[in-house]
N, C-alpha and C positions, 0 to 999 in steps of 0.2 A: 496282357497285351496292349491295354490302353495306355500304360505308362511307358511310352516308347521314346520319350524325349532324348534319351542318351544312347539309343541303339544306333550302331553304325549302319549306314546305308538303309535306314528305316524306310526311305522313300521307295526302295525297290519292292517293298512288301505291299504297298498301298494298291488297292484295286482300281481306284479312279484313274481313267486314262489320261485326262488332261493334267492332273496334278501328280502323276506318278513319278516323274523325274524332277530333279532339282530345278532344271531350266523351266519346267512347266509352271512352277511356283514363282520363281524369281522373275519370269517374263511377264507376270501380271501384277498390276498395282490394285489398290482398293477400288478405284473407279472401274477398272476392267472387270474385276470380280463382280461388282454390282451389276454391270451391264450384261456380263456373261450369265449370271444367275437369272436375270430377267429374260434373256433370250432362251435359256433352257425351259423356263416356265411357259413361254410362248410356243416353243417347239412341241412340248408335251400336248398342248391343246390341238395343234394341227395333227399330230400323230394319232391322237385319240379319235379324231373325226374322220379318219380314213380306215375303211374296213380292214385292209391288209396290215396296218400298223397299230391298230387299237390295242391288241394284246401287249405290244411292246410298251406303249405309254402306261398301261395299267401296271405292268410289272415294275417298270422303272419308278413310278410314283410310289408303289408299295414298298420297294426296297429303300427308297430315300426316306420313307416314313417309318422304317422298321424299328427305330429306337424312340420314336415319338417326340424327340427333341433334338436340337442341334448343338448341345452344350459341350460335347466332347469331340476331340479330333480323332475320330475313329478310322482305323486303317481300312475297314470294309465299306466305307461310305462311297456313294456315287459322286460324280462330278458335282451335282447339285447339292448333295449333302455337304461336301467340303466347302463349297462356296457359301452356303448358309451358315456353316460353323465360323468361317472367317468373318462374316458380317455380324454374327451374333456375339462373338467373343474376340475382342481386340488383342487379348494376350494368349490366345490358343497357340499350339505348336504350328498349325498351318498359317495363322496370321503372321507369325514371326518369320515365316519363310518367303512370303511374297515380297515384291519390290517395295521398299519403304520410302515414304515421303511424309515424315512425321507431321509437318504443318498442314499439308493438304489433306492427309488422312484424318487428322483431328477435326478439321472443318467439315469434311464429308460425313464422318461419323456423327457429328453433332446435328446434322441435317437429316440423317436417316432415322426413321422410327419404325423399324421392322417389327411387325406385330405377329408373333408366331402363330396364334390361332388362325389368322388369315391364311398363312402359308399352309398350315395343317388342313384347313377346310378345303382349300384348292386341291391339294394332293390327295386327300381322302376321296373327293369326288372323282378325281381321275383314276385312282386305284380301283374304285367301284364301277368305273365306266358309267357314271351317272351325271356328269357335268353337262350343262346346257350352255348355249350361247349367252343367255341371260346371266347365268352364274359367272361365266368368264368375263363378261363386260364389267360386272361389279367388282369381282375379286382382282382381276388384272389391273384395273384402274387404281384400286387401293394399293396393290403391290408396287405399281409404278411410282406412286407418291411416297410410299414407305421407303423404297430403295433410292429415292431422290434421283430418278432417271431424268437426265437433262438432254440427252441426244434426241434431236427432233426426228431422226429417222427411226429410232427405236419406238418412239411414241406413235409414229405413223404406222409402223408395223403392228403395234398392239391394237390400234383401232380397226385394222383390217383382220387380223388373226381372230379376234373375238367374234367376228361375223363370218368365219371361214365357210360354213355350210352354204352361205348365200353368194359367195364370190364366184366369178366366172373364171374360165381357164387362164386368161391373160393376167387377171389380178392375182390368182394363186401363183402363177409362174414368177411374177415380179416379186412377190413376197418371199418365196422360197429362194430366189436368186439373191436378194439383198441379205437375207439371213445367212446364207452360205458364204457370201462375201465377208460378212462380219466374222463368222466362225473361222474362216481361213486366215483372216488377218490377225485376230486376237486369241483364238483358241483352236489351234491347228489339230490338237489331238482330242477334241471334244467327242464324248460318247454319242450324244444325241445328233451331232452333225452327220455321223455315219448313217443313221437311220433316216434323217431328213434328206440326205443326198440320194440314198437308195429309193426313197419314196418319190423324189422329184424325177428320177430317171424312169421309174416304172409307170408313173402316171402322166408323164409328159410335161411336168412342171419345170421346164427348162427354157431358157432364152439364149439364142445365139448372139454373140457380140456383146459389147459393153452397154450398160444401161445408164444413160446420162440424165434422165428425168428424175427429179426429186421424188422421194417416196410419198410426199404429202399429196401429190397428184396421182401417183401410182399408175400412170398410163391410162387413166380414164378417158382422156380426150385424144389418145393416140391410136393409130392403127397397130395392131399387134405385130411383133416381129415373127419371123418364121419359127414355128414351134416344131420340135422333133415329134415325129409320129409316136403315138402311144406305144410304149414298149411293153412286152409281156410282163406279167407280174413276177416273173422269175427274178427280176432285178432286186426284189426284196429278200431273196433267199439268203444272200450273204449277211444281210442285217439280222434276219431271224436267227441264223446260226450264232452270231455274236450275241444277240439278245438272250438266247437260251443259255449260252455259256456264262454270261454275266449274271443272269437272274435265276436261271433254272425254272422248273415248272412252278406256276403260282398255285399255292394251296388255298383252299376255301377258308374264308375267315369264320 
């Protein structure tokens, strides 16, 4: 099943939500894939730090790491697995299906130094639910540099996400809002965006109206916008059903 380069409509078989259709691949270039992978890594830390969604983060990280490397374009890979395969292997089947810009891609790949042990360490800690803010601060900064993340908003998001347990309600709301804006713009069918959005609704991490302030300030000196009242945790039920369908029950290692 791994030798699927010549299968007709092979993309219909892939489990990844974002990369399932041809348009999902062609609609993203290498820069988008890098930013998308980084956003997924950030989302996992947020989900891991919330009691209701911690099992989702653990199972997702576990499934992403199920093959222990990202060298093959596997049909059963998560969004994050597919992204890491594209970043690891410029000639993989998935890499050949994204939007191509040979000159820009060559320059970007020359600047990226993705160190797989760093990725594996981060995902292993998430899978075991043992990651701390200190771990995240070190590993996410390394991954930001290795992926050559240049978007200032993504960098600002990273600085706040790694300190998620210490953020107040307004700061968390702004972070989730900006992350969902990015997902909706560049990765409309993202798996983790579903869970992040459900979490935002259930915990009140939502802001009404557009956010004009730059994320580097993240509203620290502003009065908070009207937040929606805390919704019942039932908002996560849909996400749990999707998570269970995607990952199944997690077995003890």
